[in-house]
N, C-alpha and C positions, 0 to 999 in steps of 0.2 A: 435460476429465478428469471433471467432476462428472457430466455427461449419460451418460458411459460406465458409470460406477459405478451411476447410477440404472437404466440399461438392464439391466445384469447382474442387479441385485436384482430388477427386474421379472420377468425371464426365470426366475429361480430360484423366485420366488413362484408363477408361473404354472404351472411344471412339476410343483409339488407337489400341486396341486388335482386331485383324482380324485372321481368320483361313484361311491359305493357302491351297487350294484345286486344284485338277486337273479334267479337263474333256476334251476329244477330244484333247489331246496334248497341252491344254492351262492351264495356271494357273489363278485362280480367288482368290480374298480375300473376304471371307464372314464375315458379321457381325454375332456374335453369336446369336443374336436375330432372324436371318433368318434360324437358324438350327433347324430341327425338332428332330432328333436323329442321333446317331452313331452306326455303326455295325463293329465289328471286323472282318477283313479279314486277309488273309495269310500275306501280307507285308503292314500293316498299318491299316486304317479304311475306311469304306464307309460312306459317309456323306449324309443324306437325308435332304434336305433343301427346302424351298419354291420355290427356283428357279431351282430344279431338284436334280438329283443324281450325286454325286462327289466322288473322292477318295482323301485321304491324306496319307502321310507317317508316320504321328503321330500315336502311338499306343493309345488305350483308356485311359491308366493312364496319358500320356502326355497331352492329350486333357482336361482331368479332371483338371490337374494342371493349364493349360493355362486359362480355363474358371473359375477356382477358383480365379486367379489373378484379373480377371474382377470384381468379386463380393466383394472382400476384401475392407473394408472401413478403 
């Protein structure tokens, strides 16, 4: 029973993580599973996703930490 509760809590936590990104002066919230890769740029990162190319103010280390939260059990 305990493992099931732990699994549900993990799933709920991972579903809530979105990466805020910009494109054409609009903000979008991407699921981590939709992201192909990140690229460092002068003021943040470029995000290459299945839905296109976006920008974010997060640096690569911040994105790594945010995505690591999603994978923690």
